[in-house]
N, C-alpha and C positions, 0 to 999 in steps of 0.2 A: 504494500500500500504506500502510495506516495505521501510525503509529508506535505501538509498544507501550510506550515510555518515552522520557523526555527526559533528556538529559545536561546537567549544569550548564555544561560547557565550551562548549556551543552557545548558551547564554543570552547576551543582549546588554544592556548599559546604554547607552541613547542619551542625549545631552545637547545642549542648545542654549541660546540666550538666553531669558530669561523672556519671557512673553507677556502682554500686556494682556487678551487674549481666550484664556484657557487651553483653552476648548472647541475651538478651532481648531488646537491643537497636534497634530502628527502625527509619529510616528517617522520617516516617510519624508523629512521635512525636517530631521531632526536628525542628529548625528554619533555614530558608535559610539565609546565610551570603551574603547579596547583595553587600557589600563593598569589593569584591574580584576581582582582575584583573587576571593576568596570574597565572595558577596553574599547578604544575607538580606533578604527583603521581608516585612514584617509589616503585615497589615491587620486591624484589630480594631474592635469597636464597644463603646461604653460600655453600661452596663446600668441599666435602671430597674426597680425592684421594683414589680410590678403585682399583687401578691398581694391576694386578697380572701378573705373568710370562706367564700365559695361554692366555693373551690378545694380543698375536702376536706383541709385541713391541709398542702397542698403550696405551696411558694413558687413564684411565677410571675415570670418575667423577660422583659422586652422589650428588644430592642436600641435604642440611642439613636444618638448621633453616632458616625460612623466616623472612624478616623484611619489614616494610612499612614506607615510609617517604612521607610527603606531604609538598611541598614548594609552597608558594603563596605570592602574593603581595596585600596589601590593602592600601587605603588612611589613613593617620593619622587623624582620626576623633574621638576624645575622647567621643563624645556624641553618637556614633554608638554602639549599644548593642553588636554586634559581636566583634568589635574592643576591647571593654571593657572586654568582657569575655575572649578573647584570651590573652590580656595584663595581666589580673588578673591571669590567669593560669600560664603565664610565671613568673610573679613577686612573686608568692606564691609557685613556684615549684609544682603546682597542676596539675590535669588532667582535660581534657575537652573532651566531646564526639564529634567526627567528623565523617562525612560520605561524602567523595568526590565522587560524582556520575557523570556519563557521561550525565545525563539528569535528568529531574524532576522525582522524585521517582515513580510517577504514570504512567510513560511512559514505554511501553514494551521495553526491551533492556537496560534500565538504569542499570548501573553496577558500583560497587566500594566497597571498604572495609568499615566496620562500626565498631567502637570500641572507647576505651578511648585512648587519645593521650596526650603526654607531649609536651610542647612548649620548644624547645631547642635553638631556634634562634628568635630574635626579633630586627632586625637591621633597623635603620631609614636612609632614604636618603632624602637630602634637596637640590634638584637642584634649581638653580637660577630662572628658568622660568617654573617650573612644580610644581604640588602639592607635598607636603611632603608625602612620602610613607613609609611603613614598609614592610620589607621582613621577612616572618615568616617561620620557619621550625618546623614541628610537626612530632613526631615519635610515632609510635604505642606502647602503653604500655600494653594494654589488648585487645586482639582480640575478637570481638563480632561475626561478620559473614561477608560473602562476599555477598553483596546485588546483586540480579539479578532480575530486574523487568520484 
């Protein structure tokens, strides 16, 4: 039976060591980061103005370079392997392999980019009555593939 909708609670963020050959990265060889709360995947393209006088007074736009940003929140747990790997990538200005997917990689319809990412944001929030969390921003540095399960 086909799914009529996907729930965010079933989505997965996979992580692993950076790869010299990002096209060979696979979520199957990566680890699920269980310490992730809300996640936002943004894929956008730049724009080129390709307007000509022959376009009847309408502006024409063509997509140019694409970019991918993953923003998510995780609890501040220094013993958590995913937290440690992401913090290390940030502190060393290194890369980490990530695959933010809409479902477990073995499910039909799972979708998301796979590649090496740099961690450009690692901000901590310390509310009085909540767990300490970290807001993470990861930007694609080497595209591997667009996973479609």
